[in-house]
Every structure is written in C-alpha cells, then in structure tokens.
C-alpha positions in Angstrom: 0.0 0.0 0.0 1.2 3.5 -0.8 -0.1 7.1 -0.3 -2.9 8.2 -2.6 -3.2 11.7 -3.9 -6.6 13.1 -5.0 -6.7 13.3 -8.8 -6.8 16.8 -10.1 -10.1 16.4 -12.1 -12.0 15.4 -8.9 -15.1 17.5 -8.4 -16.9 15.4 -5.8 -15.7 13.1 -3.0 -18.1 10.5 -1.6 -17.2 9.1 1.9 -18.6 6.0 3.5 -19.3 6.1 7.2 -19.2 2.7 8.9 -15.8 1.2 8.8 -14.3 4.4 7.4 -15.2 7.1 9.9 -17.0 5.3 12.7 -15.9 2.0 14.2 -19.2 0.2 13.7 -17.7 -3.2 14.3 -16.4 -2.4 17.8 -19.7 -0.8 18.8 -21.8 -3.6 17.3 -19.8 -6.4 18.7 -19.9 -5.0 22.3 -23.5 -3.8 22.1 -24.8 -7.1 20.8 -23.4 -9.0 23.8 -24.4 -6.5 26.4 -27.9 -6.5 25.0 -28.1 -10.3 24.7 -27.1 -10.8 28.3 -30.5 -9.4 29.2 -32.4 -11.8 27.0 -34.0 -14.8 28.7 -32.1 -18.0 28.1 -29.0 -16.4 26.5 -25.9 -18.6 26.9 -23.4 -17.6 24.3 -20.2 -15.7 25.2 -19.0 -12.4 23.8 -17.3 -13.6 20.7 -20.0 -16.1 19.8 -22.7 -13.5 20.3 -20.9 -10.9 18.2 -20.3 -13.4 15.4 -23.9 -14.5 15.4 -25.2 -10.9 15.4 -22.9 -10.0 12.5 -23.9 -13.0 10.4 -27.6 -12.2 11.0 -27.0 -8.5 10.3 -25.3 -9.3 7.0 -27.9 -11.8 5.9 -30.9 -9.4 6.4 -29.1 -6.3 5.2 -28.4 -8.2 2.0 -32.1 -8.7 1.7 -32.6 -5.0 2.1 -30.0 -4.3 -0.5 -31.8 -6.6 -2.9 -35.1 -4.8 -2.3 -36.7 -7.8 -0.5 -37.2 -5.8 2.7 -37.4 -2.1 3.6 -35.0 -0.6 6.0 -37.2 -1.1 9.1 -38.2 -4.5 8.0 -34.7 -5.8 7.9 -34.1 -4.6 11.4 -37.1 -6.5 12.6 -36.0 -9.7 10.9 -32.6 -9.4 12.5 -34.2 -9.3 15.9 -36.6 -12.2 15.2 -33.8 -14.4 14.2 -31.4 -13.4 17.0 -33.7 -13.4 20.1 -34.4 -16.9 21.5 -37.9 -17.8 20.5 -38.3 -14.5 18.6 -39.8 -15.8 15.4 -43.3 -14.8 16.5 -42.4 -11.3 17.8 -44.8 -8.6 16.6 -43.5 -5.6 14.8 -43.8 -3.5 18.0 -42.0 -6.1 20.0 -39.2 -6.4 17.5 -38.9 -2.6 17.4 -38.7 -2.5 21.2 -35.8 -5.1 21.2 -34.0 -3.1 18.5 -34.4 0.1 20.5 -32.8 -1.7 23.5 -29.9 -2.8 21.4 -29.5 0.6 19.8 -29.5 2.4 23.2 -26.3 0.4 24.0 -24.8 0.6 20.5 -25.3 4.4 20.5 -23.2 4.8 23.7 -20.3 2.9 22.0 -20.0 5.0 18.8 -16.5 6.3 18.3 -14.4 7.6 15.4 -11.2 6.0 14.3 -8.0 7.8 15.4 -7.2 8.9 11.8 -10.6 10.5 11.3 -10.1 14.1 12.8 -7.1 14.8 10.6 -8.7 13.4 7.5 -11.8 15.4 8.0 -9.9 18.6 8.6 -7.7 18.1 5.5 -10.5 17.3 3.2 -12.6 20.2 4.5 -9.7 22.6 4.1 -9.4 21.6 0.5 -13.1 22.0 -0.1 -13.0 25.5 1.4 -10.0 26.5 -0.6 -11.5 25.3 -3.8 -14.7 27.2 -3.0 -12.8 30.4 -2.4 -10.8 30.0 -5.6 -13.9 29.3 -7.7 -15.7 32.4 -6.1 -12.7 34.5 -7.1 -13.0 33.4 -10.7 -10.1 30.9 -10.6 -9.8 27.9 -12.9 -10.5 25.2 -10.3 -14.0 24.0 -9.9 -15.6 23.8 -6.5 -15.3 20.5 -4.6 -18.4 18.8 -3.3 -18.0 16.4 -0.3 -20.8 14.0 0.7 -21.4 11.1 3.0 -22.6 8.1 0.9 -23.9 5.4 3.2 -26.2 2.4 3.3 -28.6 3.2 6.1 -31.1 5.7 7.3 -30.2 9.4 7.2 -31.4 10.3 10.7 -29.6 7.4 12.3 -26.4 8.1 10.4 -26.5 11.8 11.3 -26.9 10.9 14.9 -23.9 8.5 14.7 -21.7 11.1 13.0 -22.5 13.7 15.5 -21.9 11.4 18.5 -18.5 10.4 17.0 -17.5 14.0 16.2 -17.4 13.2 12.5 -20.1 15.4 11.1 -18.8 18.3 9.0 -21.1 21.2 8.2 -21.6 21.6 4.5 -21.1 17.9 3.6 -24.4 16.4 2.3 -25.8 13.2 3.6 -26.8 10.7 1.0 -28.3 7.6 2.7 -29.7 4.6 0.9 -33.0 4.7 2.8 -33.7 8.2 1.4 -32.0 7.7 -2.0 -34.1 4.8 -3.1 -31.1 2.5 -3.9 -28.4 0.8 -1.8 -24.7 0.2 -2.5 -23.5 -1.6 -4.6 -26.5 -0.8 -6.9 -25.0 1.5 -9.6 -28.1 3.6 -9.3 -27.1 5.2 -6.0 -23.7 6.2 -7.4 -25.3 7.6 -10.5 -27.8 9.5 -8.5 -25.1 11.0 -6.3 -23.3 12.2 -9.5 -26.5 13.6 -11.0 -27.2 15.4 -7.7 -23.9 17.3 -7.9 -23.8 17.7 -11.7 -20.6 15.7 -12.1 -19.6 12.7 -14.3 -18.6 9.5 -12.5 -15.0 10.0 -13.7 -15.0 13.3 -11.8 -16.0 11.8 -8.5 -14.1 9.7 -6.0 -15.5 7.1 -3.6 -13.7 6.3 -0.4 -14.9 3.1 1.2 -13.9 0.0 3.1 -16.4 -2.6 1.7 -15.3 -4.3 -1.5 -18.8 -5.3 -2.5 -20.7 -2.2 -1.6 -18.1 0.6 -2.1 -15.5 -0.6 -4.5 -17.5 -2.8 -6.9 -20.4 -0.4 -6.8 -18.3 2.6 -7.8 -16.4 0.7 -10.4 -19.6 -0.4 -12.0 -20.3 3.3 -13.0 -16.7 4.1 -13.9 -16.1 6.0 -10.7 -12.5 6.1 -9.2 -12.4 4.5 -5.8 -9.9 4.3 -2.9 -10.2 1.1 -0.8 -9.6 1.7 2.8 -8.4 -1.7 4.0 -7.7 -1.3 7.7 -6.6 -4.9 8.1 -5.1 -7.5 5.7 -8.2 -9.7 6.1 -11.0 -9.8 3.6 -11.2 -9.4 -0.2 -9.3 -6.8 -2.1 -9.4 -5.4 -5.7 -6.8 -4.0 -8.1 -7.6 -0.4 -7.1 -5.7 2.3 -5.0 -5.7 0.8 -1.5 -4.7 2.4 1.8 -4.4 1.1 5.3 -5.3 4.4 7.0 -7.0 7.7 6.1 -3.7 9.4 6.8 -2.4 7.9 3.5 -4.9 9.9 1.5 -3.3 13.2 0.4 -5.2 16.3 -0.6 
C-alpha cells in the first residue's frame, strides 16, 4: 500500500461512514453481547454472540439491498432471528428489542484515530476550492458528501456522536436515496445530484462489494480503505489508513 493523492479532475468526494469514519464493528460487537445478556435463556459468550449478530446482520441487510425488505423490515427480521424464540415477535415487540440494542450501541460509537485529521484536511481543500472558484479561478468547487447504506437520521446521529459530522457535507443515505450500494443507481444518483460525471467523483470506502465494486460499475474512481489485511481486495488504489490519502 502507498499514499494516494486526490486526482486533479476530482469535483466530488463521496465518503462511506461505517468502517471508514465510525468503528461500527467495535460498537456492534460489544453492544450485541451487552444487550443479549438481558435476554432470557442467552448462553453464548461475547465472541460467539458478536459473530452470530454480525452474520444475521449481513444476511438481512443483503435482503434490504436486494429490495426484498425495507430498512425497518430488515431490522425487525434481525431481531426475530437473534432473540431466543423470537420468530413470533410482533413488529412492535421487534422494534422494542432493536431500541434496546441501539441504546447500548449508541453509547459505544467512536471515530477511528485517523478521522479528525482526514476530515480537517478534506474540509480545508473543499473550502480552498470554494474560495478559488468564487474569485474566478480555474479550479471547480469541490463537493463532499457522505454516501452510506442506512437511514439518514440514524447516520446523522452517529456522526454527531462520534465527532465526524462536517457542516456543509451532504448526507446521501440509501433509505432516502431509493437505492443501496452496490446498486449503480445510488452512485449515478449522487453524481447527478452534484452535476458531475462519475469519472469526476471519488469514492472512499472499506467494503469491497458495496463501495469498491459499486463505484467501479459506473466508472467512478475509488480508494479502498483496508484497515486490516483480512477480507477481499481489488486492483484499485488501497490504503491502510485515512492518513495515507493526500489532498
């Protein structure tokens, strides 16, 4: 892996949230066990609980991505599969369980150590490009947006709690956009929203399937943030830390 410099033609930067800015895995793993300990009949330890919750999470989120379930529906199905004897839970009961989990999960949100510097550097570039464009310079303004699979209010709350919400950056969340990564439609919609061609945008994400493959499908440059050497990779610019992205 080597440092990556933002290409000169870039007019929009799209940044994923979970796994890039906020340590979702840490919060989810700990919250799932703390919540499960209060469920009648729960016997699994911390690691087994976290692995089970993650597997269920991925399975039902994939159903949401495929359009089989809406956003709230996939949350309810996660709960019904996870809670002992939960298959018959009503929507209201499933919602109550999810609220209990999220109350714990919310308290554990935190940004990665490399996030404050990354946000400051990218915002400084956006502001400088804006000033130059306003003064009639040749550089086009730079748009920065969060592009995330999730629900906008929930992701806004998460960013604020983790200190990763930058004023002036737009929130593009799948629940409101009508498409989920890796569907090319959400990347195309983001470009159309800002009036840029896919080749003029840059996606920064950690998930090969959702972020990397999705961006490549529309011809959008992408930086793969691979915080560990585990998991799949692609022949695209790859960094181990946000500190390796230069502006």
